[in-house]
N, C-alpha and C positions, 0 to 999 in steps of 0.2 A: 440779033446783035447783044453782046454781053455785058450786063451791067458794072460798071465800077464803084468800088468804097474808096473814099477819098478823105484821109484825116488828115490834120496841120496840128502842130504843136509849134507856138512862138516862144523861143527859149529865152527868158529874160535878160538882159544888158548885152547879148552877143545879137541881138534880132537872128535868134537860129531857127528858122523852121523845116521840120522833117514831115514830111506828106507821105504815106503810105498807100499803095497802090495794089491791091490785089483783084484778081477775076472773081466772081461771085454770079449765079444767077438773079441771087435777089438782094438788092440793098440793105443793109443794116446799119444800126446807128453806131456810133462809137461805144457806147453802154453795153451796147448788146456782145459786144466782142469782148468776151472775158476769159480769163487764161488758165488753164490749168495748172494749178504750181507745181505739180508733179510731173508733169510734161514740157520738155523745152519747146520755147517756142520762137518759129522763125517767121516774120514777116520782110517783105521786100519795102525797103525806106530810100527814099532820095532827102537827101539832107545838104539844108544849104547855110552859111556860113556870111553875116555879113562882114564889113571892112573895118569894125571899132577894134581901137587896141585892144590888144591879146598882151596876157601877162605870162610872161615869162620865167624857169629858174636856169641859171646856169647848170648845167651838169657836171660831175665830180666822175673822175674816169677810175676805172676802178685800178687798184695796185697789184702788180704781177710782177714774177722775177724777170729780169731781162732775156728776151729769146720765149718766156713761155706763151702759149697761146689755150686759146679756149676750144676744146672738142665736144660738140653736140651729137647727139644722134636726132635726126630732123625728123618731126613726127607729121603726119599728115600721109596723103599719097606720096610714092617715091616718085620722082623725074628722072628723066633719060639722062644718059650719058654728061653731056659738060653742063655739070652746077655748080652753079654761082651763089655761095649763102652770103644774104644781104644783111642780114641781121638774124640775131640767134640770142633772145633776151629768156632767160632762166629767173631773174629777179633774186640771183644769190648772191650777187655783188653791189656794190654801189649802184642806186639808181634817181634819175636815169643815167645810163651809159653812154657818154660818146653826145656829138652835137647834133645825132639824127632825133633825138626827143624832144617833143613840146608841149609842156602840162599847163593847162588854161582851167582856171573856176570862172564859169561864164559871167556872175555877177559878182566877182572881186569878192570884196570882205562884206557884202551886204549882209547875207546871212553868214558870215564866216567864210573864212578860206580854206576849202579842203582841196586837196591835190592829191593824184595816184603816187604810191608810195609801195615800201615790201614790208610784208608781216613774215611772222613764223608761225599766227594764229593757225593757217589750213593751207598746208604746202600741198603741192601735189606731187612733185617732182622735187630731190633737196630739201631744204629745210625754209624755204622760202618760196611768198606766191606774192605777188601784189593785188593791193585793195584801193578803192576809191577814194578814202578818205584817212589815208594813213599820213599825208605829207598837207605841208601848208601850215600857215600860222597857228589855225585852230585843228590841225589835224590829231588824230589820236590812235592809239593802236588798237583793234578790235580784240586781243586778249582782256582789254581793260572793259569793254563795252561792245560786243559783235553788231549791234543794230546800227545802221548807216544813218546821217544826219539827214534830214527833209526841211527845206526843199532844197536839193540839189543839183547841179548841171555840172559837168568837169568834162575834157576831156584829153585826151594824150592822142598828140600825133606823132609818127614819124615820116621822114622825108627829108626833101625829094631823094630819090633814087631813080637808076634809069631802067629801064624794059627796052630801050631802044633795040638792043641786040637780042632781046630774048623770043625764044620760039614757045615757050609757055613758063607762068609762075604762078606758082602757090604761096599761101600765109596760114601757116596751120597755128593752132593754138587751143587751150583747152581751159574751159573754164567752169568755176560754181558758180549759181544763181539762185539766190532764195528771193523770191519774189511776192508782188501782191498785186490783185485785182486785172483789170485789164489796161492795156494800151491806148488811150496815152496816158491816163489815171494809174500811174503803176512803177515797177523800179524793173528797171533792163539796163541790157546795152547795146547801144550801135556798132555795128562794124563794118566801115566802107572803106573807099577806093577813092581818089579824086587826082585830077592834074594839075589843079590850080590851087590846092589847099581852100578852097570855096564852096564848090559844088560836090557833093558826095553821096555816091551809090554805094547801098550795101543791105544789110539786114540786120533786124532787130532781134535780139534775144532775150529769153529771160526763163524761168519757171525751171530748172533743172533738180534743186538739192542733190546736187552729186556731180562728180566731176565728170563733163561733156567735151569731145574731142570737136571742133570743127574746123571746115577749111575754106580759106576763100579764094577761090580760081580766078584769076585775073585775065583769063580769057571769056570768061563766063559770070559776068557781075549783074546783077538783078534780073538772075532767071533766065541770063544766056544773051540779053538784049544788046549787054556793052562788053566790050574789051578794051584793057589796056595793055594788049600785048603790043609792042613796039612805040610807046610812049617814052619819050625822053627824059619825062619829069612824072613820078608818081608819087603819089602820097597815101598813107593809110590812116584810119583814124577808130582808136575806140572812146564811144561817147558814152558816157554815165548818165543815168537821168535817173530821179527819184521825184516824184510830187509829193504832196500832202506837208505833213510838219510834224515835229518831233512829239513824243517821241514815237520812232517806227518798230515793227515788231520784227523787222526781216535784215539779214546780214548783210545783204546787198551781191555784190558781184567779186568772185576770187579768181586772178586770169594767172596763167603761167605756161612756159614753154611755147615761148612764141618764136616759130623759124619762118622766116622768109627767104624762098630760094627762086631762083628763075635758071630755064635751060635754055643755051646761046647754039648757034649752030658752029658757031667758031670758038676756039680756047680763048678766054679773056686773057686782057693783056695784063701780067701780072708783075710786081716788084716787092723785091724783097727790103724790109727795112732790118737793119742791124742797131744792135744797141750796146753801148759799154758802160763801166763805170771806171771814173778815174780817182785815186788811188784803187785798185782792187778791193773788192769787200767794203767799200767806204758807204755804199747804198744800194737803191733797186731803182729800175724804170717801169713804173706802169704805162702799158698803151690800150686804149681804145677806140674802136673797136679791136674785138681782137682780129687777127689774122683773118680774110676770109676766103681765100683763092688757094688753088694746088692744096686741098686737104687742109687746111690751115695754118700754111707754110709762108704766104705770103699777103699780099695785099691785092684788090682790084684797082687798073688807073685810076687817078682821082679821088680815093678814097683820103678822107682829110682825118689823120690819127693825132688824138690827144697825148701828149707824153708828159707823165707826171713824175720828177724826181723825188725820192724819200730816201734820206739819209739813216743810215746805221746810226747806232750809239756812238757818241763822240766826232759826229763831224757835220756840217753844215753844207747845204748846198750854196755852190758859187757861179757856175754858169755852164753854158750847153756849150758844146764843139762840135764839128763835123757839120751836117748837115740843119742843125740847128744852132741859133744863137742867142745871147740876150741872157739875162739873168734871171726872168720870170718862168715860175714852174705853178702850173701846166703853161707847155706851150703846144703849138701842132707845126706838124711836117703833111705836106700834101705828097701823096704818092706817084707823082709823074715820072718817078724813075727810080732806080734802087737808092735808097739812104742810108747814110751809115751817121748815126748819132752817139756823144757821148756827153755824159752828166760828170761834171767835172765835180767834186768835192773837196771841203779843206777840212783838218782834223781842227777840232775843235779845243781851246786852252781848258787845263783843270784846276779847278780851286778848291781850296779847302772848307769844308763847316765844322765848325766848332759849336757844340753847346752846354749848357750848364743848366746847373737848379743853383736856387737859392730860398731859404738859406741850406746847406748841406746835409743829406740825406732827407727832405722833405721830399722828394720825388723823383720822376724821370722825363728825359724826352727821348720817344724813338722817330724814326725817320721813315719815309717811304719814298722814292725807290730808295734801296741801298746805294752806296758809290759804287762806279765799275771803273774808276778812273784810277791808272796808278797804281794797281793791284788791290783795288778797293778800298783805296784811303782818299779819294778825290770824286769831285764830280765834273762832268763836262760842264763847260759854259752853256749857258741856259737853259739846264737844267731844272723843273721846276720841282721842287721835294717839301712835301707835306711834313711839317713836325707835329707830334702832340704829344702834349703835357699830359704824364698820368703822375697823380699823388700817391703819396704814402698814405698809409693808414694816420689820420690824425689831422691830416692836412687837407687844404683846399687851393687848387690853382687859382690865380687872381690876372697876372699879365704876363705879358712879353716883354723883353727888354732887350735893345742892341740892334741886329739887323733884321728883329720883329719886332712891331711894339699891338699895342690894344689887349684884348683878353678873348678874341676868338680862338677858339680850339677845337680842331687844330688849325694850323695857322700855314701859309705857302711861302717858301723863300725862293726864288731867281738865284742861279747860283752864275751871276755877272762878274762876280771876283770874290775874295775869300771874306767869308760871313762868320759871325760869330752871335750866337743868340742865346740869353739868359730866359729861362722858365722861371717865373717866381712864385713861389707860394706862401702862406699863411696858416701858422696853426689854427687849429679849428676848435673856435670856442663854444660853447654849449652853456644855457639857462638852466638852474636849479632852481625848480620853486617848490616853496615848502606850504603846507597849510595845517591849521588843527579842526578835528572836529569832535564836540561840537565847538563852536566856537568860545573863547574864555576858559576850555577845559585843560590847559597848558601852553605850552611853547616847546619850539623844535631850534636848539641849537648847533651849529656844523662848525666842522673842523678839517681842514683849514677855511677862512676866507676866501670869496671868490679872489682868482688871481689873473683875468684874463678881461681885455677890454674894459680896461680902467677899473676893476674890482667889480665888474656887474656880470661876471661871467667864468664859467672854469675852463681851463685849457684840457683839449682832448685827454683823454686816461688817467685825470685828477682822480684820486679816492679820495672822499668825501665822508667823515664819519657823522653820522647824526643822531642826536643825543634827544629824546622826549621826557619833557621835563613837567607834571602833572600840578596843576592848580591846588590850591586847598580845596578839600571835597570832592576831587577827581583821583580814579587812577588810569594809567597808561594801558591801555590793551593791545594797541596791534598797528602795525603799519599796512596801507593800501599804494595805488597807483605803481611807480618805477619799482618799488620793493614792497616786499610782503613778508609777514612773520611778526612773530613777537619779540624777538632779540632787540633788548636795548642797552646799548648804541647800536644802530647798524650802519655798512660803510656802503656808499653808492659809488660805481665808476660811472666816470662822466667820460662815456663815448656817444652820448647824444643828447638833446635836451632832455630832460628829468622832471616829474612831478611828484611829491610825495604827501601823503596826508598822517600824519599821527592821530588816531582816533583813541581820545580818550572815553571812560566810562563813568557817569555820576557816582560818589560815594552814596549809600544806602545805611540808615540808621534807625533803631528800633527806639519808641515811644513808649515806655511802661507806666501806667495810670494806676493808683490805690486810692481806697479812701479809709479812713480813720475815725472813729471804728470801725469798725466792720459792718454792715447792714447800717450805717447811717445816710449813705446816700450813694451817687453817681456822678462820673467824668462822660461827658461828650465830648469828639474830637471832630473839627473841622478847616481843611478836608480829609478825605479818606487816607489812607496810605496807598499809595500807586508802585512802589518799589517791591522786587521780591516777591512776586505773586500777591503783592497788595499787603503784603507785611510788613513794608518800613518804608521811611518816605528818605526823596533825593535830598540829597545836600541842599543845604541852604531854606528849606520848605519852611515856612512859619506857621505853626497850627496852632488854632484856637481853641484852648481846654473852657469847658463852662462846668461847674460844679452844681448839682443839683441834689438839696437834701431830703433823705427821707421824711415820712412822717414823724414828727416828736424829736427832728434835729433840725439845726442850722446851720449854713457853712459857717466857717469861722476862720479858714486861713489855707494857704498853700505853704507846700515843704518839699524839699529835692530842691531839682533842678528849676522850681517855680516858687515866688516867694512873694509875701503880702495878703491883703486879702479883698485886692480887687478881682470880680469875677463877672466876665469872662476874664481868663489871663491868655499871653500871646508868649508859645515857645518857639526858639528857632533851632531847625534841627542841624547843627554843626558836630553832632556828635550822639551818642545813644543820650537819650534823657530818661529821667526816671521823675513823677510829680505824684506827690500825695494830697489829697483835699482833706482834710482837716475839718469835721462835723463837730459840734457838741450838743448834748441833749437840752432840750426845750423846759425851763422850770417856771411855774404859775402860783402866785399869792394867794391865798386861800383867808380871806378876810370874815368876821364874824363879830355882831353885834346882839344886842337884846335891846327889846323895845318896851316898854321904856326901861330908861337904868336904871336898874336894881331890882329890877323885877323878876333876873332869874339869870341862868347862866347856859354856856352851849359848850358842850366837849365834844372833842372828834378822837375815833377810834384809830387812827394812825399820827404818828408825829410826821413833821415836816422833813422830807427825806430829799432835798434838792438843794445846792448853795448853801451847803452849811446846816442845815436844817431850817431852811430858813422859808422854804417855797418847796412846793411838791412837783416831782418829775412829771413829764407830758403821760396823760390816762390814767392817773391815781384816782382810785374812788377812795372816798374820806365818806365817813358815815357821823352823822353830825346828831347830837342827843341834846336837844331842850329840856332843862331843869329848871323849874320856877321856884322862888323864893315863897317862904313864908308870904300868904296873903295874894300871892299870886298864882293863875293857872295859864298853861301854854295853850296858845289860840291859833297860831300858823307861823308856816314861812313865806320871808317876801327877798326879795332879791334874784339871786343864780340857784333859789331852790322854792319852791312855793307848796301849799296846801298845809293841810294840818297833820300829816304822817309823821310821827315822831319815834324813833329817828328818821331823819332823811339820808340820802346817799348825793353826793355831788362828784362827778367825774371832773377830771382836772386836766381840762382843754384847752384852757384859759385861764385868766385870773378872773377867780371868782369872789363875790361879795354876798353873804348870808346874815340875813337879821331875823332873830327867834323873836315872836312877838306874843306878850302874854297877856293877860287882864287880870286886872286886879278884883281880889275875890270881896264881895258886897255880902253884910249878913243885917237882916232885921232882928231891930229889937223888941221885944215885946214884954 
C-alpha cells in the first residue's frame, strides 16, 4: 500500500484550510518538501472556504464603443467545434470586468487590505497583467516596489458559470512566479474549481521566474479524480498565499490571458445586444463582459451584461430607453432574448469663464482645459476648469477672489454658471541689509529710502545707491556681499533680499623720535608699531615714550608733538607724530678750602666751564695745587681728594669738596 503525505494550512480570518495530497513511497515532513525556485511547482490541493463574511468590490465595466466586441486568441489546447468563450480576461481594461469576479483579502484590514489588480510592471501580452497586491486600501504598484507584502492571503473568484451542456472545458492562463522555500511556508498560487464556492480542488503553483502557460482541464481535476463537466454551477479560484513577514525578497505572482472555454454538442442559444445613443455622437455605451457567442457577435443565453453610458463632451446622460430603463448608469440587462438599448443624452448649457488679474500687468491666469463650447468661447455645464496664476517678474500671487477664493494655486472652478475669477498679486518687497567692518570704521548711506512694507523694504527692481563714509582714522576699502568692488558710491538692484558690507581699513601713522643734543640719550616706545610691516601705528593707538639720558646728561623736556617734562609721556596716533627728547649736560661744583685758614692757597689748572663758569661739566679732570704761605708747609689733602701728592687731580662726576691741609713751621731758638 502507498503512503500518503497530508499537509494543512489554516488561512486566518476565513478559516480556510488547504490540504495537499500526493502519493509517495516514503512519508516526509513539510519542512523537507523544498521548492526549486527555478522550476515550476505543481502540487494537487484541496481548499475549503468557511462561511465567514467575504469582502468584495463592485466591478467597473470597460468602456467600449457601441457594438464593439473584444477579440482574443484562445490560449492552451484548442477545443473542438462548438466553442463558447465564457471568460476572456487579459487585464487590459478596467478590472474586475463584470459581475463574474469577486476579490477578497482573507484577513480584511488586519495586515492591510491588498487585492488583485492590474499593473504595467510585468505584462505578458499587451501592456498589463494582474498582480496580487495592486488593489485594496493598502495596495501599491510593483513599479514602486516589486516585493509583495507578507503575510498575505487573498482570493480572486470567477463564477458561477455553467458546464451543464459542456462536453469539454478548459481554462488556460499564463503566470510568472518568484517564490521562496517550501509549501506551505512559501509564496505561491492555488488554482482550482468548485461547484459550491466553498470546496475547491486544484493545483498549487510556484517557482518559475518566467512566464509559464498552464491549463486547468475541468474533466480531469485533481489528477483526473474529479470532473466538473455537466455541472450547472461552477466557480474558479486563484488564491495567492505568502507567509512570513515584511519585507519579502520576492515579486510574487503575475497573471495574464485567462481564457475559459467550453465545448458543447449543440450550438448555444445566443442573443444579439444592439445599442445606440441619442442624439447621435452624444456619447458611448460600454458593455461588460464582451460578447461571448458566435465569434464575439452575440451573448449566450442568461448572460448578465453591464452597460455603462459615457457622455461625449457637452452632453450629460439622462436615461435608458428600449430594453433598459431608468436613469442610473451603469445598469444591467439579462440576455434572455435579443435586446435593444438606447442611451439618451442631453446637451449641456454653456457658460462663460472670465478671468482677470489685479493690479494690471502683475501676472496672468491660464486655464485647463480650454473651452470647447460655442466655438471655443465657453465651457459646458459641469466642466471643472483648473486655473493657474502665474506672477510676472517682481510680483507674487496672494489670493483668488470672485467665484474662486483662498490662496491655493492652481484652483478648480466648476462651470455650473457664468464665472468670474480674479487672481490677486502683490509687488514683491525685499530687505536691504547693510553693515560695516570693522565696527566703528564708518557708515553706509542709501538713496532712496525703503519704499515698501511701511518703509522697511524695497519694491522689486528698485535701484539703491549705497555710499560708504569712513570715520576719522579709517579709509574705505571695498564692498562685499551682494555687491563687490571698490567703486564708491555703488548701486544695488533689489530683485531679491540683499546684504552688503562696507569694509574699511584703519589709517596708519608714523611716529618719529629724536634726542637733543645728539648722543645725549635715547627714547623707548610702548607698544611697538603694528601697521604696515610694523613700521607705523594704527589710528588712535596710544604710545608711551620714555626718555633715558646717557651718562653725563639729564632729561630736560619734550618738544614737538609732546611737551612738558613728564617722563614717560603718552602720544595719541591721530596723525603722523614727531617728538624730541631734550637733554642737558650735567654740571658739578668744585669747592676748595685750606686748613688752617691763612695757611696757604689752592689753585686749579682749569677754570669752571659749565653754567656760566660756575661749575664743571661731567668728567672734567681738574688739577689742584696747594701752595703754603710763609711759615707753613703742605701736609695733605682731605675731602674728595686724599693723600700728600701735590698737585692732585679731581674728576668731576659729582660735586666735589677738597681741603688742603698745611702745618705751621716751627723753629728752635738757640
